[in-house]
C-alpha positions as CSV (number, residue, x, y, z in Angstrom):
1,M,0.0,0.0,0.0
2,N,1.3,3.4,-0.9
3,H,1.1,5.5,2.2
4,H,2.3,8.7,0.4
5,R,-1.0,9.0,-1.5
6,R,-2.8,8.9,1.8
7,L,-1.3,12.1,3.0
8,A,-3.4,14.3,0.7
9,G,-5.1,17.2,2.4
10,R,-3.0,17.1,5.5
11,K,0.0,19.1,6.6
12,I,3.0,17.6,8.4
13,V,5.6,19.6,10.3
14,K,8.8,18.2,11.8
15,L,9.4,19.3,15.4
16,T,12.5,19.7,17.5
17,A,12.7,18.1,20.9
18,R,11.7,21.4,22.6
19,Q,8.9,22.0,20.1
20,T,7.7,18.5,20.7
21,E,7.4,19.2,24.4
22,T,5.6,22.5,23.7
23,F,3.3,20.7,21.2
24,S,2.5,18.0,23.8
25,K,1.5,20.7,26.3
26,A,-0.5,22.5,23.7
27,L,-2.4,19.3,22.8
28,H,-3.2,18.8,26.4
29,R,-4.7,22.3,26.6
30,Q,-6.5,21.7,23.4
31,S,-8.1,18.5,24.8
32,Q,-9.4,20.4,27.7
33,H,-10.7,23.3,25.5
34,L,-12.4,21.0,23.0
35,K,-14.7,19.7,25.7
36,S,-16.2,23.1,26.3
37,L,-16.8,24.1,22.6
38,T,-20.3,24.3,21.1
39,Y,-21.3,23.3,17.7
40,S,-21.1,26.0,15.0
41,G,-21.5,25.3,11.2
42,L,-20.6,22.7,8.6
43,Y,-18.2,22.5,5.7
44,R,-17.4,19.6,3.3
45,N,-14.0,18.6,1.9
46,P,-13.3,16.2,-0.9
47,I,-12.7,12.6,0.0
48,E,-9.8,12.4,2.5
49,K,-7.5,9.4,2.4
50,A,-6.6,7.4,5.5
51,I,-3.2,7.6,7.2
52,C,-1.4,5.6,9.8
53,M,2.0,6.1,11.6
54,I,4.6,7.0,8.9
55,G,7.0,4.2,8.4
56,D,4.6,1.5,9.4
57,K,4.0,-1.4,7.0
58,L,0.7,-3.0,6.1
59,V,0.2,-6.4,4.6
60,I,-3.4,-6.7,3.4
61,T,-4.9,-10.1,2.7
62,E,-8.3,-11.6,1.9
63,Y,-8.9,-12.0,5.6
64,H,-8.8,-8.2,6.1
65,R,-11.0,-7.5,3.2
66,N,-13.6,-10.1,4.4
67,A,-13.5,-8.6,7.9
68,A,-14.2,-5.1,6.5
69,A,-17.1,-6.5,4.5
70,E,-18.5,-8.0,7.7
71,V,-18.5,-4.6,9.3
72,L,-19.9,-2.7,6.3
73,P,-23.6,-3.5,6.7
74,M,-23.8,-2.1,10.2
75,V,-21.9,1.1,9.2
76,R,-24.4,1.6,6.3
77,R,-27.3,1.2,8.7
78,K,-25.8,3.7,11.1
79,L,-25.0,6.2,8.3
80,A,-28.7,6.1,7.2
81,V,-29.9,7.4,10.5
82,S,-27.0,9.5,11.8
83,A,-27.0,13.3,11.9
84,S,-23.3,13.5,12.4
85,C,-20.3,11.4,11.3
86,V,-20.3,7.7,12.4
87,T,-17.3,6.7,14.6
88,I,-16.0,3.2,14.5
89,S,-13.3,1.7,16.8
90,I,-11.3,-1.3,15.6
91,A,-9.5,-3.0,18.5
92,G,-7.5,-6.1,19.1
93,E,-4.1,-7.4,20.1
94,S,-0.8,-6.6,18.4
95,G,-0.7,-8.0,14.8
96,S,-4.4,-8.8,14.8
97,G,-5.1,-6.7,11.7
98,K,-6.5,-3.5,13.0
99,S,-4.7,-1.1,10.6
100,E,-5.3,-3.4,7.6
101,I,-9.1,-3.8,8.3
102,A,-9.4,-0.1,9.0
103,N,-7.8,0.7,5.6
104,C,-10.0,-1.9,3.8
105,L,-13.1,-0.5,5.4
106,A,-12.2,3.1,4.5
107,A,-11.5,2.0,0.9
108,E,-14.9,0.3,0.6
109,L,-16.7,3.3,2.1
110,E,-14.8,5.8,-0.1
111,S,-15.8,3.7,-3.2
112,E,-19.4,4.4,-2.2
113,G,-18.7,8.2,-2.1
114,R,-18.2,8.5,1.7
115,N,-15.6,10.7,3.3
116,C,-13.4,8.7,5.7
117,L,-10.7,9.5,8.1
118,I,-8.6,7.0,10.1
119,L,-7.1,7.9,13.5
120,C,-4.3,5.5,14.7
121,Q,-3.7,4.9,18.4
122,D,0.0,4.6,17.5
123,D,0.1,8.4,17.0
124,Y,-1.2,8.9,20.6
125,F,1.5,7.1,22.5
126,R,3.2,9.4,25.0
127,L,6.6,8.4,23.6
128,P,7.7,7.6,20.1
129,P,8.1,3.8,19.4
130,K,11.8,3.2,19.9
131,T,11.9,5.5,23.0
132,N,8.9,3.8,24.3
133,H,10.6,0.4,23.9
134,L,13.6,1.6,25.9
135,R,11.2,2.8,28.7
136,R,9.6,-0.6,28.8
137,K,13.0,-2.3,29.1
138,T,13.8,-0.2,32.2
139,D,10.3,-0.4,33.7
140,I,8.0,-3.2,32.6
141,S,5.2,-1.6,34.7
142,W,5.1,1.2,32.1
143,V,3.3,-1.2,29.7
144,G,-0.4,-0.7,29.5
145,L,-3.1,2.0,29.3
146,G,-0.8,4.7,30.7
147,E,1.4,4.6,27.6
148,V,-1.4,6.1,25.5
149,R,-3.2,9.5,25.5
150,L,-6.7,8.0,25.3
151,D,-8.0,11.3,26.8
152,L,-6.6,13.2,23.8
153,M,-8.0,10.7,21.3
154,E,-11.4,11.2,23.0
155,A,-11.2,14.9,22.7
156,H,-10.1,14.7,19.0
157,I,-13.0,12.3,18.2
158,Y,-15.4,14.7,19.8
159,S,-14.0,17.6,17.8
160,L,-14.2,15.7,14.5
161,K,-17.7,14.6,15.2
162,E,-19.2,17.8,16.6
163,H,-17.0,20.6,15.2
164,P,-16.1,19.8,11.6
165,D,-15.8,23.5,10.9
166,K,-12.5,23.7,12.8
167,P,-9.1,22.4,11.8
168,L,-7.5,19.9,14.2
169,S,-3.8,19.6,15.3
170,K,-2.8,16.1,16.2
171,P,0.4,14.2,16.8
172,L,1.8,12.0,14.0
173,V,4.5,9.5,14.9
174,R,7.3,8.7,12.4
175,F,8.4,5.1,13.1
176,E,11.9,5.1,11.6
177,E,12.8,8.5,12.8
178,D,11.4,7.8,16.2
179,D,9.9,11.2,16.6
180,V,6.6,13.0,16.8
181,T,5.5,15.6,14.2
182,C,2.4,17.8,14.2
183,E,-0.3,17.0,11.7
184,I,-3.0,19.5,10.8
185,I,-6.3,17.9,9.7
186,E,-8.2,20.4,7.6
187,R,-11.7,21.3,8.5
188,G,-14.6,19.5,6.8
189,I,-17.3,17.0,7.3
190,R,-16.3,13.3,7.4
191,D,-19.0,10.7,7.0
192,V,-17.0,8.2,8.9
193,V,-14.1,8.4,11.4
194,I,-12.3,5.0,12.0
195,I,-10.2,4.8,15.2
196,E,-7.9,1.8,15.3
197,G,-5.7,0.6,18.1
198,C,-5.5,-2.0,20.8
199,Y,-7.3,0.0,23.5
200,T,-9.8,1.9,21.4
201,S,-12.8,-0.2,22.7
202,L,-12.5,1.9,25.8
203,L,-13.3,5.2,24.0
204,S,-16.7,6.5,24.9
205,N,-17.6,8.6,21.9
206,V,-17.8,5.7,19.5
207,D,-20.9,4.4,17.6
208,I,-19.7,1.0,16.5
209,R,-17.1,-1.1,18.3
210,V,-15.2,-3.8,16.4
211,F,-13.0,-6.4,18.2
212,I,-10.6,-8.7,16.4
213,D,-10.6,-12.0,18.3
214,R,-7.0,-13.1,17.8
215,T,-4.4,-13.5,20.6
216,Y,-0.8,-12.4,20.4
217,R,0.2,-16.1,20.1
218,Q,-2.0,-16.5,17.0
219,T,-0.7,-13.3,15.4
220,R,3.0,-14.1,15.6
221,R,3.3,-14.7,11.8
222,A,1.4,-11.5,11.0
223,R,3.7,-9.5,13.3
224,K,6.8,-10.9,11.6
225,L,5.4,-9.9,8.2
226,R,5.1,-6.3,9.4
227,D,8.6,-6.5,11.0
228,R,7.7,-4.1,13.8
229,D,8.6,-6.1,16.9
230,P,12.1,-6.2,18.4
231,S,13.4,-9.8,18.7
232,E,13.7,-9.9,22.4
233,I,12.3,-11.9,25.4
234,L,10.8,-8.5,26.5
235,L,8.3,-8.7,23.7
236,E,6.6,-11.8,25.1
237,R,6.3,-10.1,28.5
238,V,4.8,-6.9,26.9
239,L,2.3,-8.8,24.8
240,A,1.2,-11.0,27.7
241,I,0.6,-7.9,29.8
242,E,-1.4,-6.3,27.0
243,H,-3.3,-9.5,26.5
244,E,-4.6,-9.5,30.0
245,E,-6.1,-6.0,29.5
246,I,-7.2,-6.2,25.8
247,S,-8.9,-9.6,26.2
248,T,-11.4,-8.1,28.6
249,H,-12.6,-5.6,26.0
250,K,-14.3,-8.2,23.8
251,S,-17.5,-7.9,25.7
252,R,-17.8,-4.3,24.7
253,A,-17.8,-5.1,21.0
254,D,-20.8,-4.7,18.6
255,I,-19.0,-6.9,16.1
256,V,-16.4,-9.6,16.9
257,I,-14.2,-10.6,14.0
258,A,-13.1,-14.3,14.3
259,A,-9.5,-15.3,13.8
260,P,-8.6,-16.8,10.4
261,H,-9.7,-20.4,9.9
262,D,-6.2,-21.9,10.1
263,E,-5.5,-20.1,13.4
264,R,-8.6,-21.5,14.9
265,E,-7.7,-25.0,13.8
266,E,-4.2,-24.6,15.3
267,A,-5.7,-23.3,18.5
268,A,-8.1,-26.3,18.6
269,A,-5.3,-28.8,18.0
270,E,-3.2,-27.2,20.8
271,S,-6.1,-27.5,23.2
272,Q,-6.4,-31.3,22.6
273,P,-4.7,-33.5,25.3
274,N,-1.4,-35.1,24.2
275,P,-1.9,-38.9,24.1
276,D,1.8,-39.4,24.7
277,L,1.4,-37.6,28.1
278,A,-1.7,-39.5,29.1
C-alpha cells in the first residue's frame, strides 16, 4: 500500500525536541478546551484518504477484506440514521489486523462516495516507538493503558464529530525517525471516522465497536510480516501484559471478527490433550 498518497489534504511539520514538548502541552490544553466548545457550522472537503503512523507497513490479505465486508452493513445502517459522522473503533491485540481492516473498510466506504478519516492509536502514545521500547525495558510496569493518551483521542474524536468547521492539530509518529510531528487535519465533514488501536474499545464517543478475536500467540506470523517487533524476550512479556487487558474488551464489541480459519484450527489442536502424556 502506498502511504504517500494517503497524505493528501494534510500538513506535516517536523518538530525539534523542545517543540515536541511544547506541542504536547498545547495538545493537552486543546483536549481540555475542545470539551467546552459548542457546535457551529458545517463544511465539506473532498474525500480524504486514511493515514497511519509514517514508516509502518501494512500487509493486506483476503482475511482483512472479508473482515471489512463483515463490518460494512452495520456502518451503512448507522449512516442512514446518523445526523453527524459515524465513529468506529477497531481494537485487538498486536498484529491482529487493526490497521489493515481499517484501511480496507475506509476504501470500501470511499468507493461508495463516503468521506473517511482514520485515527491511529500509535500516534497517541506518550513516547515515540523506539523510545517507548527503551522505557519498557527499564520499567515493565510502564506497559499498558498509561502509555497512551486516550483522553486526547477522546477529545479529538469529539472535535471531528461535533466541530467539523474547525481544523485539528494532532500528533503524528514517524516510526523510523522515532519522533513525533504535528499533523493538521483540515476542517470539513467526514461521514466516517475510524479509530484503530489496541485500547480503542475503551473510548466512549464511538458508535460501532469492532473487536478482532486473535491473541498475540495467534498473530505471531502477522507481526513478523510487518517487521515491527524487536526480537527480544521482553516482547513476550509486553504482549502477555497487553493480552490481560485487551482480552477483557471483547465484551464491549458490537461486532467480533473471528481469527482466520487456520489459526482457529491450530488453537483447537493445541487445546487437545497429548496422548503421549496420558
